[in-house]
KEDRENDREN-866819 format. One record per residue (C-alpha): residue number from 1; residue in one letter; x, y, z. Coordinates in pm, whole numbers, plus 32768, in hexadecimal, padded with zeros to 4 digits. Example, Ala and Ser with C-alpha at 12.3 -4.5 7.8 and 13.67 -1.06 7.14 Angstrom:
residues 2
{i 1	aa a	east 84CE	north 7E3E	up 830C}
{i 2	aa s	east 8557	north 7F96	up 82CA}
//
This chain:
residues 477
{i 1	aa m	east 75A3	north D9F5	up 7F51}
{i 2	aa t	east 7560	north D9C6	up 7DDF}
{i 3	aa a	east 742A	north D935	up 7D46}
{i 4	aa g	east 74F5	north D7FE	up 7CEE}
{i 5	aa d	east 755C	north D7D0	up 7E59}
{i 6	aa r	east 73F4	north D7EA	up 7ECA}
{i 7	aa s	east 738E	north D6EF	up 7DC0}
{i 8	aa d	east 749B	north D5FB	up 7E32}
{i 9	aa g	east 742E	north D625	up 7F9C}
{i 10	aa d	east 72C2	north D5E7	up 7F46}
{i 11	aa s	east 7327	north D4B4	up 7E7E}
{i 12	aa s	east 73F5	north D420	up 7F98}
{i 13	aa g	east 72E0	north D46B	up 8090}
{i 14	aa g	east 71E3	north D3C0	up 7FB1}
{i 15	aa e	east 72C2	north D28E	up 7F8E}
{i 16	aa a	east 72EE	north D277	up 8107}
{i 17	aa t	east 7176	north D28B	up 8136}
{i 18	aa a	east 7142	north D17E	up 802F}
{i 19	aa r	east 7240	north D099	up 80D9}
{i 20	aa l	east 719B	north D0D1	up 8229}
{i 21	aa a	east 7045	north D083	up 8196}
{i 22	aa a	east 70CF	north CF48	up 80F1}
{i 23	aa r	east 7164	north CECE	up 823B}
{i 24	aa a	east 701E	north CF14	up 82F1}
{i 25	aa k	east 6F5E	north CE51	up 81E8}
{i 26	aa t	east 7052	north CD2C	up 81FF}
{i 27	aa w	east 7031	north CD2C	up 837B}
{i 28	aa w	east 6EB4	north CD2F	up 8366}
{i 29	aa l	east 6EA2	north CC1C	up 8260}
{i 30	aa q	east 6F6F	north CB2C	up 8335}
{i 31	aa f	east 6E33	north CAEA	up 83FF}
{i 32	aa p	east 6D25	north C9FD	up 837F}
{i 33	aa v	east 6BEA	north CA99	up 82EA}
{i 34	aa p	east 6AFD	north CA32	up 8408}
{i 35	aa l	east 6BE7	north CAD4	up 8505}
{i 36	aa r	east 6BFE	north CC15	up 8439}
{i 37	aa d	east 6A82	north CC24	up 8422}
{i 38	aa l	east 6A6A	north CBF0	up 8598}
{i 39	aa a	east 6B65	north CD05	up 85DF}
{i 40	aa r	east 6A9C	north CDF8	up 8509}
{i 41	aa i	east 695B	north CDA2	up 85C0}
{i 42	aa r	east 69FB	north CDCD	up 8716}
{i 43	aa l	east 6A9C	north CF15	up 86AF}
{i 44	aa i	east 6950	north CFAE	up 8644}
{i 45	aa a	east 6893	north CF23	up 8770}
{i 46	aa m	east 698E	north CFB4	up 8863}
{i 47	aa v	east 698B	north D10E	up 87C0}
{i 48	aa g	east 6824	north D12F	up 8835}
{i 49	aa a	east 685C	north D07C	up 897E}
{i 50	aa g	east 698F	north D14E	up 89D8}
{i 51	aa g	east 68C8	north D289	up 8A0E}
{i 52	aa v	east 67A3	north D1DC	up 8AB8}
{i 53	aa l	east 6872	north D10C	up 8BAA}
{i 54	aa y	east 6960	north D21C	up 8C1B}
{i 55	aa l	east 6890	north D358	up 8C07}
{i 56	aa t	east 6734	north D2EC	up 8C7E}
{i 57	aa p	east 6796	north D342	up 8DE9}
{i 58	aa m	east 67DF	north D4A7	up 8D77}
{i 59	aa v	east 6692	north D4BF	up 8CBE}
{i 60	aa f	east 65CE	north D477	up 8DF8}
{i 61	aa h	east 66BA	north D53A	up 8ED9}
{i 62	aa q	east 663B	north D664	up 8E10}
{i 63	aa e	east 64DB	north D5FB	up 8E77}
{i 64	aa a	east 6547	north D61F	up 8FE7}
{i 65	aa f	east 6547	north D4A7	up 902B}
{i 66	aa s	east 6611	north D441	up 915D}
{i 67	aa a	east 6740	north D361	up 9133}
{i 68	aa s	east 667D	north D243	up 91D6}
{i 69	aa s	east 655C	north D26D	up 90E2}
{i 70	aa v	east 6641	north D26C	up 8FB3}
{i 71	aa t	east 6705	north D13C	up 9023}
{i 72	aa t	east 65C7	north D084	up 908D}
{i 73	aa g	east 654C	north D09A	up 8F27}
{i 74	aa l	east 6697	north D011	up 8EA5}
{i 75	aa a	east 668B	north CEF6	up 8FA3}
{i 76	aa l	east 6528	north CE98	up 8F40}
{i 77	aa a	east 6596	north CE91	up 8DD4}
{i 78	aa a	east 66A7	north CD9B	up 8E30}
{i 79	aa l	east 65AD	north CCC5	up 8EEC}
{i 80	aa a	east 64C2	north CCC2	up 8DC1}
{i 81	aa g	east 65D9	north CC3B	up 8CE7}
{i 82	aa t	east 6611	north CAFE	up 8DB3}
{i 83	aa g	east 64E9	north CA43	up 8D22}
{i 84	aa g	east 6541	north CAAD	up 8BC2}
{i 85	aa r	east 66A5	north CA2F	up 8BE8}
{i 86	aa l	east 6641	north C8D6	up 8C63}
{i 87	aa l	east 6534	north C8B4	up 8B58}
{i 88	aa s	east 6627	north C91C	up 8A49}
{i 89	aa g	east 6731	north C826	up 8AC3}
{i 90	aa v	east 6648	north C6FC	up 8ADE}
{i 91	aa l	east 65B3	north C737	up 8986}
{i 92	aa l	east 670B	north C761	up 88EA}
{i 93	aa d	east 6773	north C60F	up 8976}
{i 94	aa r	east 663D	north C57C	up 88D1}
{i 95	aa g	east 66A9	north C5F6	up 877B}
{i 96	aa l	east 6605	north C74C	up 8763}
{i 97	aa s	east 66B1	north C839	up 8671}
{i 98	aa c	east 676F	north C953	up 8718}
{i 99	aa s	east 66A8	north CA46	up 8640}
{i 100	aa l	east 6557	north CA1F	up 86EE}
{i 101	aa p	east 65C2	north CA8E	up 884E}
{i 102	aa v	east 6677	north CBB7	up 87B2}
{i 103	aa l	east 6542	north CC1F	up 86EE}
{i 104	aa l	east 6463	north CBFD	up 8821}
{i 105	aa a	east 655E	north CCCB	up 88E6}
{i 106	aa c	east 654E	north CDDF	up 87E0}
{i 107	aa l	east 63D3	north CDEE	up 87F4}
{i 108	aa s	east 63D8	north CE03	up 8971}
{i 109	aa a	east 64E2	north CF14	up 8968}
{i 110	aa l	east 6418	north CFDB	up 8869}
{i 111	aa l	east 62F0	north CFE4	up 8959}
{i 112	aa g	east 63D1	north D03D	up 8A7E}
{i 113	aa d	east 6476	north D15E	up 89C4}
{i 114	aa t	east 6325	north D1E6	up 895B}
{i 115	aa i	east 62AB	north D1EA	up 8AC4}
{i 116	aa l	east 63EB	north D283	up 8B4F}
{i 117	aa f	east 63ED	north D395	up 8A48}
{i 118	aa g	east 62A8	north D421	up 8AD4}
{i 119	aa a	east 62C4	north D3B4	up 8C40}
{i 120	aa e	east 62BB	north D4BE	up 8D50}
{i 121	aa g	east 6247	north D3FD	up 8E83}
{i 122	aa f	east 62DB	north D2D1	up 8F35}
{i 123	aa g	east 61D7	north D1E1	up 8EA3}
{i 124	aa g	east 6234	north D22B	up 8D3B}
{i 125	aa y	east 63A5	north D218	up 8D8F}
{i 126	aa v	east 637F	north D0C0	up 8E2F}
{i 127	aa g	east 62A4	north D03F	up 8D12}
{i 128	aa g	east 63A5	north D0A1	up 8C0F}
{i 129	aa q	east 64C3	north D00E	up 8CD9}
{i 130	aa l	east 640C	north CEC2	up 8D03}
{i 131	aa l	east 63E3	north CEA0	up 8B8B}
{i 132	aa l	east 6551	north CEF5	up 8B52}
{i 133	aa g	east 65B2	north CDF3	up 8C58}
{i 134	aa i	east 64E9	north CCE4	up 8BA7}
{i 135	aa a	east 658F	north CD47	up 8A5F}
{i 136	aa i	east 66EB	north CD29	up 8AF4}
{i 137	aa g	east 6694	north CBD5	up 8B86}
{i 138	aa l	east 6625	north CB4C	up 8A36}
{i 139	aa y	east 6743	north CBEA	up 8973}
{i 140	aa w	east 6886	north CB8C	up 8A21}
{i 141	aa p	east 6881	north CA0D	up 8A32}
{i 142	aa a	east 6827	north C9F9	up 88C1}
{i 143	aa i	east 691A	north CB01	up 8845}
{i 144	aa e	east 6A37	north CA6A	up 8912}
{i 145	aa l	east 69F7	north C903	up 88A8}
{i 146	aa a	east 69F3	north C976	up 873D}
{i 147	aa v	east 6B68	north C9C6	up 875D}
{i 148	aa p	east 6BF6	north C863	up 8781}
{i 149	aa l	east 6AF0	north C7E7	up 8689}
{i 150	aa g	east 6B67	north C8E1	up 8585}
{i 151	aa c	east 6CDD	north C8D7	up 85CD}
{i 152	aa p	east 6D6A	north C7A4	up 8519}
{i 153	aa p	east 6E72	north C789	up 8495}
{i 154	aa i	east 6F05	north C88C	up 8586}
{i 155	aa p	east 6F12	north C856	up 8701}
{i 156	aa s	east 6DEB	north C8DA	up 87C6}
{i 157	aa a	east 6ED6	north C9AB	up 88A1}
{i 158	aa r	east 6F28	north CA87	up 8776}
{i 159	aa g	east 6DB9	north CA96	up 871C}
{i 160	aa f	east 6D60	north CB1A	up 8874}
{i 161	aa a	east 6E77	north CC1B	up 8859}
{i 162	aa l	east 6DE0	north CC98	up 8712}
{i 163	aa v	east 6C75	north CCB0	up 8782}
{i 164	aa r	east 6CD2	north CD51	up 88CE}
{i 165	aa s	east 6D93	north CE54	up 8806}
{i 166	aa a	east 6C59	north CE91	up 873A}
{i 167	aa d	east 6B91	north CEB0	up 887D}
{i 168	aa a	east 6C89	north CFAE	up 8906}
{i 169	aa l	east 6C86	north D07F	up 87C8}
{i 170	aa g	east 6B0B	north D080	up 87C7}
{i 171	aa v	east 6AE9	north D0DC	up 8937}
{i 172	aa v	east 6BDF	north D1FE	up 8925}
{i 173	aa s	east 6B3A	north D282	up 87EA}
{i 174	aa g	east 69E4	north D27A	up 888E}
{i 175	aa a	east 6A61	north D31B	up 89CE}
{i 176	aa l	east 6B13	north D432	up 8912}
{i 177	aa v	east 69DC	north D479	up 8844}
{i 178	aa g	east 691E	north D482	up 898D}
{i 179	aa s	east 6A14	north D57F	up 8A1C}
{i 180	aa l	east 69DB	north D65E	up 88EC}
{i 181	aa l	east 6864	north D640	up 891F}
{i 182	aa a	east 6894	north D69B	up 8A8F}
{i 183	aa a	east 695A	north D7D0	up 8A2F}
{i 184	aa q	east 6836	north D83D	up 8953}
{i 185	aa g	east 6735	north D7F8	up 8A61}
{i 186	aa q	east 66A4	north D6CF	up 899F}
{i 187	aa l	east 6720	north D5AF	up 8A74}
{i 188	aa r	east 65E4	north D4E2	up 8A3D}
{i 189	aa g	east 6649	north D4C5	up 88D2}
{i 190	aa i	east 6716	north D394	up 893D}
{i 191	aa y	east 65D3	north D2CB	up 8930}
{i 192	aa l	east 658D	north D337	up 87C9}
{i 193	aa l	east 66F1	north D2D3	up 876B}
{i 194	aa d	east 66BE	north D17D	up 8807}
{i 195	aa i	east 6576	north D14E	up 874C}
{i 196	aa a	east 6624	north D196	up 85FF}
{i 197	aa c	east 673B	north D09E	up 8651}
{i 198	aa l	east 6644	north CF90	up 86BA}
{i 199	aa l	east 6586	north CFAD	up 8573}
{i 200	aa t	east 66CE	north CF89	up 84B8}
{i 201	aa v	east 672A	north CE51	up 8580}
{i 202	aa i	east 65D8	north CDB5	up 8532}
{i 203	aa a	east 6611	north CDF0	up 83BF}
{i 204	aa l	east 6771	north CD59	up 83CA}
{i 205	aa v	east 670A	north CC23	up 848E}
{i 206	aa w	east 65DD	north CBED	up 83AF}
{i 207	aa r	east 66BC	north CC01	up 827B}
{i 208	aa r	east 67DD	north CB2B	up 8302}
{i 209	aa p	east 6765	north CA4A	up 8420}
{i 210	aa l	east 6855	north C9F4	up 8538}
{i 211	aa p	east 68E0	north C88F	up 8562}
{i 212	aa q	east 680A	north C778	up 85EB}
{i 213	aa t	east 686E	north C670	up 86E9}
{i 214	aa q	east 6849	north C4FD	up 86A7}
{i 215	aa r	east 66FF	north C463	up 870A}
{i 216	aa k	east 66E9	north C2EC	up 8738}
{i 217	aa r	east 684B	north C29D	up 87A1}
{i 218	aa q	east 683D	north C390	up 88C2}
{i 219	aa l	east 66F2	north C30D	up 893E}
{i 220	aa e	east 6768	north C1A5	up 892B}
{i 221	aa g	east 68B7	north C1E7	up 89D3}
{i 222	aa s	east 6852	north C2CD	up 8AEE}
{i 223	aa s	east 6916	north C2AD	up 8C32}
{i 224	aa p	east 6899	north C2E0	up 8D97}
{i 225	aa l	east 68D2	north C43C	up 8E22}
{i 226	aa r	east 69B0	north C3BC	up 8F3B}
{i 227	aa s	east 6AAC	north C332	up 8E43}
{i 228	aa w	east 6B00	north C47C	up 8D95}
{i 229	aa l	east 6A8B	north C597	up 8E78}
{i 230	aa p	east 6B92	north C57F	up 8F92}
{i 231	aa p	east 6CB9	north C5E0	up 8EB0}
{i 232	aa l	east 6BF5	north C715	up 8E47}
{i 233	aa l	east 6BAF	north C792	up 8FA7}
{i 234	aa p	east 6CFC	north C849	up 8FE0}
{i 235	aa i	east 6CEA	north C906	up 8E97}
{i 236	aa l	east 6B7D	north C959	up 8ED9}
{i 237	aa a	east 6BDA	north C9E4	up 9030}
{i 238	aa v	east 6CF2	north CAB5	up 8F97}
{i 239	aa t	east 6BF9	north CB31	up 8E93}
{i 240	aa v	east 6B00	north CBA7	up 8F9A}
{i 241	aa l	east 6C16	north CC70	up 903D}
{i 242	aa a	east 6CB6	north CCFA	up 8F02}
{i 243	aa t	east 6B71	north CD58	up 8E54}
{i 244	aa a	east 6B0B	north CE29	up 8F7F}
{i 245	aa l	east 6C08	north CF2A	up 8F05}
{i 246	aa p	east 6B69	north CF68	up 8DAE}
{i 247	aa a	east 6A17	north CF74	up 8E60}
{i 248	aa l	east 6A9D	north D080	up 8F49}
{i 249	aa m	east 6B35	north D13C	up 8E24}
{i 250	aa q	east 69D4	north D14C	up 8D94}
{i 251	aa s	east 6920	north D1A8	up 8ED6}
{i 252	aa a	east 69F5	north D229	up 8FF7}
{i 253	aa l	east 6B10	north D2D9	up 8F3D}
{i 254	aa p	east 6A2C	north D3C8	up 8E79}
{i 255	aa l	east 697E	north D425	up 8FBF}
{i 256	aa d	east 6AC9	north D44A	up 9078}
{i 257	aa l	east 6B45	north D535	up 8F68}
{i 258	aa v	east 6A15	north D61B	up 8F62}
{i 259	aa r	east 69F5	north D620	up 90DF}
{i 260	aa g	east 6B66	north D655	up 9134}
{i 261	aa g	east 6C3D	north D5C9	up 924E}
{i 262	aa l	east 6CB9	north D642	up 93A0}
{i 263	aa q	east 6D96	north D74A	up 92FC}
{i 264	aa r	east 6D5A	north D707	up 918B}
{i 265	aa s	east 6C62	north D7F3	up 90E7}
{i 266	aa p	east 6B31	north D766	up 9031}
{i 267	aa l	east 6B36	north D760	up 8EB6}
{i 268	aa p	east 6A25	north D7CC	up 8DC3}
{i 269	aa e	east 6971	north D6AB	up 8D17}
{i 270	aa s	east 6A1F	north D6F2	up 8BCC}
{i 271	aa l	east 6B7E	north D6E2	up 8C65}
{i 272	aa g	east 6B1E	north D5AF	up 8D2D}
{i 273	aa a	east 6AB2	north D505	up 8BEB}
{i 274	aa l	east 6BFE	north D563	up 8B48}
{i 275	aa t	east 6CBC	north D4CA	up 8C6D}
{i 276	aa i	east 6BFD	north D384	up 8C42}
{i 277	aa g	east 6C48	north D39C	up 8ACF}
{i 278	aa l	east 6DBD	north D3B6	up 8B1C}
{i 279	aa q	east 6DC4	north D262	up 8BC5}
{i 280	aa l	east 6CFA	north D1CC	up 8AAB}
{i 281	aa a	east 6DE5	north D266	up 89A9}
{i 282	aa l	east 6F0F	north D1CC	up 8A5E}
{i 283	aa l	east 6E5A	north D07E	up 8A60}
{i 284	aa m	east 6E1F	north D099	up 88EA}
{i 285	aa l	east 6F90	north D0E3	up 88A5}
{i 286	aa i	east 7021	north CFCC	up 8979}
{i 287	aa q	east 6F18	north CEBA	up 8958}
{i 288	aa w	east 6FA5	north CE16	up 881E}
{i 289	aa p	east 711B	north CE1C	up 887B}
{i 290	aa v	east 70D2	north CDAA	up 89DF}
{i 291	aa g	east 6FDE	north CC9C	up 896F}
{i 292	aa q	east 70C9	north CC25	up 885C}
{i 293	aa a	east 71F0	north CC11	up 894D}
{i 294	aa l	east 7129	north CB57	up 8A57}
{i 295	aa a	east 709E	north CA62	up 8954}
{i 296	aa k	east 71FD	north C9CC	up 8946}
{i 297	aa r	east 7213	north C99B	up 8ABF}
{i 298	aa p	east 715A	north C8D2	up 8BC9}
{i 299	aa v	east 7016	north C974	up 8C39}
{i 300	aa g	east 709F	north C99B	up 8D9A}
{i 301	aa t	east 718D	north CAA5	up 8D18}
{i 302	aa g	east 7070	north CB7B	up 8C99}
{i 303	aa l	east 6F9C	north CB49	up 8DD0}
{i 304	aa n	east 70B8	north CBAC	up 8EBC}
{i 305	aa l	east 7104	north CCDE	up 8DE8}
{i 306	aa s	east 6F96	north CD3E	up 8DEA}
{i 307	aa l	east 6F5E	north CD29	up 8F61}
{i 308	aa g	east 70A7	north CDDA	up 8FAD}
{i 309	aa s	east 7054	north CEF6	up 8EBE}
{i 310	aa f	east 6EF8	north CF1D	up 8F50}
{i 311	aa a	east 6F8C	north CF35	up 90AE}
{i 312	aa v	east 707B	north D04B	up 9042}
{i 313	aa g	east 6F6A	north D108	up 8F8B}
{i 314	aa c	east 6E78	north D0FA	up 90B2}
{i 315	aa s	east 6F89	north D171	up 91A0}
{i 316	aa l	east 6FC4	north D2A0	up 90C2}
{i 317	aa l	east 6E4F	north D2E9	up 90B6}
{i 318	aa a	east 6E3F	north D2E3	up 9232}
{i 319	aa a	east 6F71	north D3C3	up 9253}
{i 320	aa s	east 6EDE	north D4C2	up 9161}
{i 321	aa a	east 6DD4	north D527	up 925F}
{i 322	aa f	east 6ED8	north D5B6	up 9350}
{i 323	aa s	east 6F5B	north D6CE	up 9272}
{i 324	aa s	east 6ECA	north D7FF	up 91C8}
{i 325	aa h	east 6F9C	north D78F	up 909F}
{i 326	aa g	east 6F1C	north D62C	up 90BD}
{i 327	aa m	east 6EA4	north D633	up 8F57}
{i 328	aa v	east 700A	north D5E8	up 8EF0}
{i 329	aa l	east 7005	north D4A4	up 8FB7}
{i 330	aa m	east 6EAA	north D459	up 8F31}
{i 331	aa l	east 6F33	north D475	up 8DD0}
{i 332	aa l	east 7066	north D3A4	up 8E23}
{i 333	aa a	east 6F84	north D294	up 8EAD}
{i 334	aa q	east 6EE4	north D265	up 8D5A}
{i 335	aa l	east 701C	north D1BC	up 8CCB}
{i 336	aa p	east 7033	north D094	up 8DC0}
{i 337	aa l	east 6EB7	north D073	up 8DBA}
{i 338	aa a	east 6EB9	north D05D	up 8C3F}
{i 339	aa l	east 6FDD	north CF67	up 8C49}
{i 340	aa g	east 6F26	north CE8D	up 8D44}
{i 341	aa e	east 6DEF	north CE7D	up 8C6E}
{i 342	aa a	east 6EB6	north CE3E	up 8B2E}
{i 343	aa a	east 6F6D	north CD1D	up 8BD7}
{i 344	aa f	east 6E3B	north CC84	up 8C7C}
{i 345	aa l	east 6D2B	north CC79	up 8B75}
{i 346	aa p	east 6DC9	north CB9C	up 8A66}
{i 347	aa t	east 6E93	north CACE	up 8B60}
{i 348	aa a	east 6D6F	north CA70	up 8C3F}
{i 349	aa t	east 6C8E	north CA19	up 8B19}
{i 350	aa e	east 6D9E	north C93D	up 8A87}
{i 351	aa a	east 6DCA	north C892	up 8BDA}
{i 352	aa v	east 6C59	north C835	up 8BDE}
{i 353	aa v	east 6C74	north C7A2	up 8A7F}
{i 354	aa e	east 6DA7	north C6DA	up 8AE2}
{i 355	aa l	east 6D1A	north C653	up 8C2A}
{i 356	aa s	east 6BBE	north C5F2	up 8BAD}
{i 357	aa p	east 6B5C	north C4C8	up 8AD1}
{i 358	aa r	east 6AF1	north C52E	up 8976}
{i 359	aa r	east 6997	north C499	up 8996}
{i 360	aa h	east 6951	north C578	up 8AC5}
{i 361	aa q	east 69F8	north C6BB	up 8A56}
{i 362	aa g	east 68AB	north C76D	up 8A2A}
{i 363	aa l	east 6850	north C73A	up 8B97}
{i 364	aa a	east 69B7	north C782	up 8C01}
{i 365	aa m	east 69A9	north C8D0	up 8B4A}
{i 366	aa a	east 685C	north C918	up 8BF0}
{i 367	aa l	east 68F4	north C8D9	up 8D48}
{i 368	aa f	east 6A1E	north C9B2	up 8CEC}
{i 369	aa s	east 6938	north CAC9	up 8C77}
{i 370	aa q	east 686B	north CA9B	up 8DB4}
{i 371	aa c	east 699D	north CB08	up 8E78}
{i 372	aa f	east 6984	north CC58	up 8DC9}
{i 373	aa a	east 6819	north CC69	up 8E3A}
{i 374	aa i	east 6870	north CC17	up 8FA3}
{i 375	aa s	east 697C	north CD23	up 8FB7}
{i 376	aa a	east 68A5	north CE1B	up 8EF5}
{i 377	aa f	east 678D	north CDDC	up 8FF1}
{i 378	aa a	east 6854	north CDE7	up 9134}
{i 379	aa a	east 6966	north CEE5	up 90E6}
{i 380	aa p	east 6885	north D00E	up 9086}
{i 381	aa l	east 67A2	north CFD5	up 91B3}
{i 382	aa l	east 68C3	north CFD2	up 92A8}
{i 383	aa a	east 696E	north D0F2	up 91F5}
{i 384	aa g	east 6834	north D1C7	up 91FC}
{i 385	aa q	east 6809	north D18F	up 9373}
{i 386	aa l	east 6977	north D1E6	up 93B8}
{i 387	aa l	east 696C	north D31F	up 92E1}
{i 388	aa d	east 682D	north D39A	up 9387}
{i 389	aa q	east 68AC	north D350	up 94E7}
{i 390	aa q	east 6A14	north D3C6	up 94C7}
{i 391	aa r	east 69E0	north D4D1	up 93BA}
{i 392	aa h	east 6B27	north D463	up 9316}
{i 393	aa g	east 6BBC	north D32A	up 9275}
{i 394	aa v	east 6CEA	north D2E9	up 9354}
{i 395	aa g	east 6C58	north D1BC	up 940B}
{i 396	aa l	east 6BCD	north D128	up 92CB}
{i 397	aa w	east 6D10	north D138	up 9203}
{i 398	aa l	east 6DF1	north D0C5	up 9320}
{i 399	aa g	east 6D0B	north CF9F	up 9360}
{i 400	aa m	east 6D18	north CF37	up 91F5}
{i 401	aa a	east 6E95	north CF4D	up 91F2}
{i 402	aa v	east 6EA8	north CE60	up 931B}
{i 403	aa l	east 6DB1	north CD6B	up 927F}
{i 404	aa c	east 6E75	north CD60	up 913A}
{i 405	aa l	east 6FB2	north CD01	up 91F4}
{i 406	aa a	east 6EF0	north CBFD	up 92BA}
{i 407	aa g	east 6E81	north CB5C	up 9172}
{i 408	aa l	east 6FE2	north CB00	up 9103}
{i 409	aa p	east 6FDA	north C9A7	up 91B3}
{i 410	aa l	east 6EAA	north C94E	up 90DD}
{i 411	aa v	east 6F80	north C97A	up 8FA7}
{i 412	aa r	east 706B	north C86D	up 9028}
{i 413	aa q	east 6F40	north C784	up 9044}
{i 414	aa v	east 6EEA	north C7C8	up 8ED6}
{i 415	aa e	east 7050	north C771	up 8E74}
{i 416	aa r	east 7042	north C633	up 8F45}
{i 417	aa f	east 6F0B	north C5B8	up 8E8E}
{i 418	aa q	east 6FAC	north C609	up 8D40}
{i 419	aa r	east 70E5	north C542	up 8D98}
{i 420	aa r	east 7008	north C41E	up 8DFB}
{i 421	aa n	east 6F4D	north C42C	up 8CB1}
{i 422	aa l	east 7095	north C443	up 8BF6}
{i 423	aa l	east 711B	north C30D	up 8CA3}
{i 424	aa q	east 6FD9	north C252	up 8C54}
{i 425	aa v	east 6FFD	north C298	up 8AE1}
{i 426	aa l	east 7171	north C24A	up 8ADF}
{i 427	aa g	east 7123	north C102	up 8B8D}
{i 428	aa g	east 701C	north C0A4	up 8A8D}
{i 429	aa g	east 6EEF	north C0F9	up 8B66}
{i 430	aa g	east 6E8B	north C243	up 8ACC}
{i 431	aa g	east 6D19	north C1EE	up 8ACC}
{i 432	aa d	east 6C3B	north C31A	up 8A9B}
{i 433	aa l	east 6D60	north C403	up 8A65}
{i 434	aa e	east 6D9B	north C368	up 8913}
{i 435	aa g	east 6C32	north C39C	up 88AD}
{i 436	aa e	east 6B97	north C2F8	up 8780}
{i 437	aa g	east 6C23	north C2C8	up 8625}
{i 438	aa g	east 6D91	north C2AE	up 868A}
{i 439	aa r	east 6DBD	north C419	up 86E3}
{i 440	aa q	east 6F1E	north C49C	up 86EF}
{i 441	aa i	east 6F8C	north C4EF	up 8851}
{i 442	aa l	east 708D	north C605	up 886A}
{i 443	aa y	east 7161	north C62F	up 89A2}
{i 444	aa r	east 721C	north C76A	up 8A02}
{i 445	aa f	east 7339	north C743	up 8AFB}
{i 446	aa d	east 73F0	north C848	up 8BC4}
{i 447	aa s	east 756D	north C85E	up 8BC0}
{i 448	aa k	east 7594	north C754	up 8CCF}
{i 449	aa g	east 7491	north C66B	up 8C40}
{i 450	aa e	east 73DB	north C674	up 8D8E}
{i 451	aa s	east 7286	north C6D3	up 8D12}
{i 452	aa g	east 71C7	north C6CB	up 8BD1}
{i 453	aa s	east 7073	north C6F7	up 8B3C}
{i 454	aa a	east 6FA9	north C645	up 8A34}
{i 455	aa t	east 6EDF	north C6E9	up 8926}
{i 456	aa m	east 6E30	north C673	up 87EC}
{i 457	aa a	east 6EF1	north C6D7	up 86B6}
{i 458	aa s	east 6E3C	north C616	up 85A7}
{i 459	aa d	east 6D47	north C4FD	up 8575}
{i 460	aa s	east 6DFC	north C471	up 8448}
{i 461	aa t	east 6F72	north C473	up 848E}
{i 462	aa v	east 705C	north C350	up 8495}
{i 463	aa p	east 70D6	north C2EA	up 85F2}
{i 464	aa g	east 7248	north C2DB	up 862E}
{i 465	aa s	east 72BA	north C42B	up 85A4}
{i 466	aa r	east 7396	north C510	up 8674}
{i 467	aa k	east 73C5	north C686	up 867A}
{i 468	aa g	east 74C2	north C766	up 8725}
{i 469	aa s	east 75A8	north C72C	up 8848}
{i 470	aa g	east 7616	north C7C9	up 898C}
{i 471	aa k	east 754B	north C8D7	up 8A2F}
{i 472	aa g	east 73EF	north C8E9	up 89A6}
{i 473	aa s	east 7428	north C7AF	up 88D9}
{i 474	aa e	east 72FF	north C6EE	up 8857}
{i 475	aa k	east 72DE	north C578	up 8840}
{i 476	aa t	east 71C3	north C4D3	up 8782}
{i 477	aa l	east 7156	north C376	up 87DA}
//
C-alpha cells in the first residue's frame, strides 16, 4: 500500500467519523433543552448509583455478612424511602420545583455513602442504607415528573425513552467501573465514585434548575382520590411485581452468583460483578431502540413483553443451578431480563402519566415510585430467607417466573381503563385527561384499532391535526 492509499483511507475514515458525529448531534438536538439537561443529570447520577445499587451486596459479603443480613439492610433502605416519596409527591403537586427534592436526595446520599465507605459492622451498614433509601425516595418522583414537564413539543413517551436510555448508560458504566475496582481489591471505591457523581449533579441542578409544576391551578382544581386512583391500581400492581426483578438483580443475583447453585460453581466477586455488568450493558444497548419502538404502541404491548421476558429469564436462572456448566444458562438469562427491564421502565411510567390527571401527577408519580419501594422491601427479605434456607436460588427464580405469568391479566385491566379514557375523550368528556391549557392529547392505536393510549405531546398545539395511518398510527384531537 502506497502512502497515497493510506492517505485516502485516512481521509475516508475521517469523513465517515464526521458524518457519524453529525448524525449523532442532529439526533441529540431533536430533543428540547430541558429534556437534554435532564438526561445529562440522570446519566451522571446513575453512574454513581450503578455501582452502589448492584455491588453493595458483594461489599458486605466480603465482610462475612449472611444473605439475610445483607438483604435486611436493603429492605430497610426501601422502607426508609416510603416517607420521602410521599413527601416529594405531595410537595410537587403544591408547586414545588423538581430541583429541591433532587438536591435534598443528593445530600442524603452523600451522608449514606460516607458511612458505608467506612462501615464494618451491621449498624454502620444499616445506617448508610437508611440514608440511601431516603435519598431514593426523594429523588424518583421529582426526576420522573420533570420528564413530561420538560418534553413539549415532543410526546412524553419519547422523553421517557430518552431518559431511561440515559439511566441505563449510567448504571452500566457505574457497574463496570465497580467490577474493575473489585478486580483490584478496591470494591469500596464505588462509594467514592458515587460521591463524585453526586457533587456533579448538585452543580448541574444549581446551574440549570429543573422544571416547576403549576401552583394555584392545581390547588384550586384538586380532585378526590377516589375519582382518579382506581384506574391506576392495575398498573401499580403490575409495577410491584415487575420491579421486584430489578430489586432481585441488585440483591439476590449477586449472592446467588458468588455462592453457586446445586451443580453450578460459585464465582469470585470480580467475575460476579462482570456478570451483573453484562446484563446492564445489554440494557444500555437495547433501551433506546426498545423504548422508541414501544413509544409508538399501546402501553399494554410493552407491559406484556416485559412480564413475558422476565418469566423466561427467571426460568433460565433456575435451570442454571442444575448443571456444572450452568453459567452458560446464567449468561443467556441476562438477555430476556434486560429486555424485560427495557420494555417495562419507560412503558409503565408513561402509563402512569396517561392515566393520572395532570394536577395530581406528582402524587401519582410518588405512588408509582412507592411500588419500587414495596418490591425493594419485600423481595430482598424473601430472597435472603430462601437463599439461606435452600442454599440455592431455584425456588426463588421459579417462583418469580410463575408470578410474572400470573400478572398478565393485570395488563388487560390497564388496557381496559385506557380504552375507557379514550372513549371519554372521543365522546367529549375527557375531563382531567385533557389537563389545563388545552393540552394536545395524542392517541396511539394498534393495527386493529382495538386499544390506544393517550399522552401529552404539547401544551400549545392546534387541535384537529392528524399524523400517520395504519399500524402505530397517531391521531391528535
